[in-house]
C-alpha positions as CSV (number, residue, x, y, z in Angstrom):
1,M,89.3,18.7,83.2
2,A,88.3,20.5,86.9
3,L,90.6,18.1,88.8
4,A,93.5,19.3,86.0
5,A,92.4,22.9,86.2
6,L,92.7,22.6,90.2
7,A,96.4,21.1,89.8
8,G,97.2,23.9,87.8
9,C,96.0,26.5,90.5
10,R,98.1,25.1,92.8
11,R,101.4,24.7,91.0
12,D,101.0,28.2,90.1
13,S,99.8,28.9,94.3
14,D,103.4,26.8,95.1
15,E,105.6,28.7,92.1
16,E,104.3,32.3,93.6
17,Q,104.9,31.4,97.4
18,G,108.2,29.9,96.3
19,E,109.5,33.3,94.4
20,V,112.2,34.4,95.7
21,R,112.6,38.3,94.4
22,P,115.7,40.2,94.0
23,V,115.9,44.0,96.7
24,R,118.1,46.2,97.3
25,V,118.1,46.8,101.1
26,L,119.8,49.0,103.6
27,T,120.6,47.9,107.3
28,L,119.9,51.2,109.3
29,D,121.9,52.7,112.0
30,K,121.7,56.0,114.0
31,S,123.6,58.6,113.1
32,V,123.7,62.3,114.7
33,R,121.7,64.9,112.4
34,G,121.9,68.5,112.2
35,D,119.8,69.9,109.5
36,V,119.8,73.0,107.9
37,F,116.3,75.4,107.6
38,Q,115.9,77.9,105.0
39,L,114.1,80.6,105.5
40,V,112.4,83.8,103.3
41,G,112.7,87.2,104.9
42,N,113.7,90.8,104.5
43,V,115.7,93.4,105.6
44,Q,114.3,95.9,108.6
45,A,116.3,98.3,110.8
46,Q,117.0,97.1,114.7
47,R,115.1,100.4,115.9
48,E,112.3,101.9,114.2
49,V,111.1,105.0,116.0
50,N,107.8,107.1,115.4
51,L,108.1,110.9,115.7
52,S,105.4,112.9,116.8
53,F,104.1,115.6,118.6
54,R,103.4,116.4,122.2
55,I,100.5,118.8,121.5
56,G,97.8,118.5,119.1
57,G,97.2,120.9,116.7
58,R,97.2,121.9,112.9
59,L,100.5,120.4,110.7
60,A,101.7,123.7,109.4
61,D,104.4,122.5,107.5
62,R,106.2,118.9,107.3
63,L,109.8,119.2,106.0
64,V,110.9,115.2,105.1
65,D,109.2,112.8,102.9
66,V,109.7,109.1,102.6
67,G,113.3,108.6,101.7
68,D,115.3,111.3,103.4
69,V,118.1,111.1,105.6
70,V,117.3,112.5,108.6
71,R,120.2,113.8,111.3
72,P,119.7,114.1,114.9
73,G,118.3,117.7,115.9
74,Q,116.9,117.9,112.5
75,L,113.4,119.8,112.5
76,I,111.1,117.7,110.8
77,A,107.4,119.0,110.9
78,R,105.4,122.5,112.7
79,L,102.5,123.0,114.3
80,E,100.5,126.5,114.1
81,T,102.1,128.7,116.9
82,Q,99.2,131.1,117.6
83,D,97.1,129.5,120.4
84,E,101.0,128.4,122.4
85,E,101.8,132.4,121.6
86,S,98.6,133.7,123.0
87,G,99.0,131.4,125.7
88,M,102.5,132.3,126.3
89,Q,101.6,136.0,126.2
90,S,98.6,135.6,128.9
91,A,101.0,133.6,131.5
92,R,103.7,136.3,131.0
93,A,100.8,139.2,132.0
94,Q,99.4,136.8,134.8
95,L,103.3,136.8,136.4
96,N,103.7,140.4,135.9
97,A,100.9,141.1,137.8
98,A,101.5,138.5,140.6
99,R,105.2,140.5,140.7
100,A,103.5,143.7,141.1
101,L,101.5,142.3,144.1
102,Q,105.0,140.8,145.1
103,V,106.0,144.1,146.2
104,E,103.6,145.9,147.3
105,A,103.0,142.6,150.0
106,S,106.6,143.2,150.8
107,N,106.6,146.9,151.7
108,N,103.3,146.6,153.9
109,F,105.0,143.6,155.8
110,V,108.1,146.2,156.3
111,R,106.0,148.9,157.5
112,M,104.2,146.9,159.6
113,R,107.5,145.6,161.2
114,D,108.7,148.7,161.4
115,L,105.4,149.8,163.4
116,V,104.6,146.8,165.3
117,A,108.4,146.7,167.4
118,Q,107.2,150.7,168.3
119,N,104.2,149.1,169.1
120,A,102.4,151.3,166.7
121,V,100.0,148.7,165.1
122,S,98.4,144.9,166.5
123,R,100.0,142.0,166.6
124,A,97.5,140.4,164.4
125,L,97.5,143.5,161.6
126,F,101.5,142.2,161.6
127,D,101.1,138.9,160.6
128,Q,98.0,139.6,158.5
129,A,100.6,141.6,156.8
130,Q,103.2,138.7,156.8
131,A,100.6,135.9,155.8
132,N,99.6,138.3,152.3
133,R,103.7,138.8,151.5
134,R,104.0,134.5,151.6
135,A,100.8,134.3,149.6
136,A,101.8,137.0,147.2
137,D,105.4,135.2,146.9
138,S,103.5,131.5,145.8
139,Q,101.4,133.2,143.3
140,V,104.9,134.4,141.6
141,E,106.2,131.0,141.7
142,S,102.8,129.6,140.3
143,A,102.8,132.0,137.5
144,Q,106.0,131.6,136.6
145,A,105.5,127.9,136.3
146,Q,102.3,128.6,134.0
147,L,104.6,130.5,131.7
148,N,107.1,128.2,131.9
149,L,104.6,125.4,130.8
150,A,103.1,127.8,127.9
151,E,107.3,128.4,126.6
152,N,107.4,124.3,126.9
153,R,104.0,123.9,124.7
154,L,105.1,126.8,122.0
155,G,108.6,125.1,121.8
156,Y,106.4,121.5,121.1
157,T,105.1,123.2,118.0
158,R,108.2,121.8,116.5
159,L,109.0,117.9,115.9
160,V,113.1,117.9,115.9
161,S,114.4,114.2,115.5
162,D,116.6,113.2,117.9
163,V,118.0,110.3,116.0
164,G,119.3,109.6,112.3
165,G,118.0,107.7,109.7
166,V,115.8,106.9,106.8
167,V,112.3,108.5,106.9
168,T,110.3,105.0,105.9
169,S,106.6,106.4,105.9
170,Q,104.7,110.0,106.9
171,G,101.3,110.0,108.7
172,A,100.2,113.1,108.2
173,E,100.0,115.9,105.5
174,P,100.2,120.2,106.4
175,G,97.3,121.0,107.1
176,E,95.6,118.1,109.0
177,V,94.9,118.4,112.9
178,V,97.2,116.0,114.7
179,S,96.2,115.1,118.0
180,A,99.2,114.5,120.5
181,G,100.8,110.9,120.0
182,R,100.1,110.8,116.3
183,M,103.0,109.6,114.3
184,I,103.9,112.4,111.8
185,V,107.2,110.3,110.3
186,Q,108.9,107.0,111.1
187,I,112.5,106.8,110.7
188,A,114.3,104.0,110.5
189,G,118.1,104.0,112.4
190,E,121.2,103.6,110.2
191,D,123.3,102.1,112.8
192,A,122.0,98.2,112.5
193,R,119.8,96.1,110.6
194,D,118.2,92.6,111.1
195,A,117.4,90.0,108.8
196,V,113.4,89.3,110.1
197,F,111.8,85.3,109.2
198,D,108.6,84.0,110.4
199,V,109.4,80.6,111.1
200,P,106.9,77.8,112.7
201,A,107.1,76.6,116.0
202,R,109.2,73.1,114.8
203,I,112.1,75.4,113.5
204,K,111.8,77.6,116.4
205,D,112.1,75.1,118.8
206,N,114.6,73.0,117.4
207,A,117.0,76.0,116.4
208,A,120.7,75.6,117.8
209,R,121.2,77.9,120.5
210,N,123.4,81.0,119.4
211,A,123.5,80.1,116.2
212,T,125.0,81.4,113.2
213,V,122.6,82.5,110.4
214,E,124.2,82.6,106.6
215,V,121.8,85.4,105.4
216,L,121.9,85.5,101.4
217,L,120.4,88.0,99.2
218,T,117.6,86.4,97.5
219,A,117.9,88.3,94.1
220,D,121.7,87.4,94.3
221,P,123.0,84.6,96.5
222,K,126.1,86.0,95.7
223,V,125.5,88.9,98.2
224,R,126.2,87.3,101.8
225,T,126.5,87.7,105.0
226,S,126.3,86.4,108.5
227,G,124.5,87.3,111.8
228,R,123.4,85.9,115.0
229,V,119.9,85.7,116.3
230,R,118.6,88.7,118.3
231,E,115.4,87.9,119.0
232,V,112.4,85.6,118.9
233,S,108.8,86.1,119.4
234,P,107.6,84.1,122.2
235,R,103.7,84.8,120.8
236,A,103.1,83.0,117.7
237,D,101.0,85.0,115.0
238,P,97.2,84.3,115.3
239,M,96.5,84.4,111.2
240,T,99.9,82.5,110.7
241,G,101.2,80.5,113.6
242,T,104.5,81.2,113.2
243,F,107.4,83.5,115.5
244,R,108.6,85.9,114.2
245,V,112.7,85.8,114.5
246,R,115.3,88.5,114.1
247,V,119.0,88.3,112.9
248,S,121.2,90.7,113.6
249,L,123.1,90.9,110.3
250,A,127.0,91.6,111.3
251,D,128.1,94.2,108.2
252,P,125.8,93.9,106.1
253,P,126.6,94.7,102.5
254,P,125.1,97.9,100.7
255,A,122.9,95.3,98.9
256,M,120.7,94.7,101.6
257,R,119.2,97.8,101.6
258,L,116.3,98.0,103.9
259,G,113.0,96.0,102.6
260,T,115.1,93.9,100.2
261,T,114.3,90.2,100.1
262,V,117.1,87.5,101.9
263,T,117.1,83.9,102.5
264,G,118.7,82.9,105.8
265,R,120.4,79.0,105.9
266,L,119.4,78.3,109.8
267,P,121.2,75.4,111.7
268,L,118.8,73.0,113.6
269,S,120.4,71.2,117.1
270,A,122.2,68.3,116.3
271,T,119.7,65.0,116.9
272,V,120.3,61.1,116.8
273,G,117.9,59.7,114.5
274,I,117.4,57.3,111.8
275,A,116.8,58.3,108.0
276,V,115.9,56.1,105.4
277,P,115.8,57.0,101.8
278,T,112.4,58.0,100.0
279,T,112.5,55.0,97.9
280,A,112.1,53.3,101.0
281,V,108.4,54.4,102.2
282,M,105.1,53.4,100.8
283,R,101.7,53.5,102.6
284,S,100.0,51.0,104.4
285,G,96.4,52.8,104.4
286,R,96.7,56.5,105.4
287,E,100.1,55.8,107.8
288,P,103.6,55.8,105.9
289,A,105.6,52.3,105.8
290,V,108.5,49.8,104.9
291,W,108.9,46.9,103.8
292,V,111.8,45.1,106.4
293,V,113.8,42.0,106.6
294,D,114.3,38.7,108.5
295,P,117.4,38.5,108.4
296,K,117.3,34.1,109.0
297,V,114.5,33.4,106.8
298,K,115.0,36.2,104.2
299,T,111.6,37.1,104.4
300,V,109.8,40.6,104.4
301,S,106.9,42.0,106.8
302,M,105.3,45.6,106.6
303,R,106.0,48.0,109.5
304,V,104.0,51.1,110.4
305,I,106.1,54.3,111.0
306,R,106.3,57.4,111.7
307,I,107.8,60.5,110.2
308,Q,109.8,63.1,112.3
309,S,111.2,65.0,108.7
310,S,111.8,64.6,105.0
311,D,113.1,66.2,102.0
312,P,113.0,65.2,98.2
313,Y,115.8,62.2,99.2
314,E,115.3,61.4,102.3
315,V,112.8,60.6,105.3
316,V,114.1,60.7,108.9
317,V,112.1,58.5,111.5
318,A,110.4,59.2,114.7
319,S,109.5,55.8,115.6
320,G,108.6,52.5,114.1
321,L,112.3,51.8,113.1
322,N,115.6,50.8,115.3
323,A,119.2,50.3,114.0
324,G,119.9,47.0,112.7
325,D,117.0,46.9,110.6
326,T,117.0,46.1,107.3
327,V,114.5,48.2,105.1
328,V,114.2,47.0,101.2
329,T,115.1,50.5,99.3
330,A,113.9,49.5,96.0
331,G,111.1,47.4,94.4
332,V,108.8,48.1,96.8
333,Q,106.1,47.8,94.9
334,A,106.0,44.4,94.0
335,L,106.6,42.6,97.3
336,R,104.1,41.0,100.3
337,P,104.2,40.1,103.0
338,G,106.0,37.3,103.7
339,Q,107.5,37.4,100.5
340,K,111.1,36.0,100.0
341,V,113.6,37.6,98.9
342,R,117.6,38.1,97.7
343,P,119.7,41.5,99.1
344,L,121.3,42.9,96.6
345,E,122.9,45.3,98.6
346,A,123.3,45.6,102.4
347,A,125.3,48.5,103.2
348,R,124.8,51.5,104.5
């Protein structure tokens, strides 16, 4: 009985070794590939300006709110002016006093000039009168400069926009004491708009130069336009590791308002690569692998590969396969190393 059982095992093993499995195969070749990467971002103004006062003070009034349209030269906000008005009055009084001293010094100089010509006074007194007149002239110039500064400070209590656009943010309310440079309102320019996306480093490096990006409104893909990459951030975001890309939109539709979500289609640079169907890829331990068919003896062997990119239908292989290799695309789970196969399809 033991001998019969051993003979039966040998027959089963021989049948298993001699079994030829039908499989679908694909003969590989290299092709030029240029993938398209989809991005999700939003519409922003190309130019955003923070309007602020040049001096500090108590905000008396803000004349615009978020969403208001602003024109160049429009008054935006005002500061209380009591301190600046007092400073201007003080500077004007100092100027008047300096001018009075200037008149007195000038008249004294004229008298001394006539007297020194008649040898009625010493040369030293004439030189002193001349120096006093020059000092008085300098004091007038200094007082005039102080008055100009005081008038400028009074003018700085009025915040006037030098750009046109839409108010997107406000930074202070009337009654608050604001410092110089604090944002009062933020204005997004109306002249041009960008589609802004955050992309991983791999996509940034492989993006085609001067590529035209198709931009679609996410809520309604029928609304679309195109644009070109205008700016790529050289520094990655420390939190996400992505790079910000700004695409200048050419004639954006009215529906692409500021802040709306858009989808961009970014073409990548064309590369030469080998692609296989996802059904051909399996796992060898933790590494991806495929079954490669020996064309002479019609047996399969497992080969580990390195994946460059993938989608639900196709895997682009970075290394491990060569043009001319034949890989199994269906029936991979039923194979073993050295298994004889019968190819059902051997065309790309």
